[in-house]
C-alpha angles and dihedrals in degrees: 000000000000125000089350096306127110118239112237123224094019099136131084121223116243114260102220133104089199114097087200090060092047093055096039120132094190114144089019129107126217125200112201122184117208093024101135092097145346122021093349093057090046087056092048090049091051093050090049090050089052089055103261123137108239135217111196115205112199136167110208110338104112090186086078088078094061092041089055090054090051092051091051091053097041099047103021096238133123112261124181132181122222118191112216128211122230103225103149115122123191 
């Protein structure tokens, strides 16, 4: 951006014939809230499958810890769980 204007044509096209490489998330980290189960976990699993390291934020589902270990083994990525605290008051 220069003087508040975006420069056009400032990207370089990827130089790969492999769709896997084009969609790779290797060397990236994804932080996913609500990933202890359900859709959130499916998203975490998908990111891990694409090569991303994953941080799973969960509230009370202790099964998330075992699931994280399984993602590490299955996809060869780092996967950590962070237990969140519910502190909102209305």
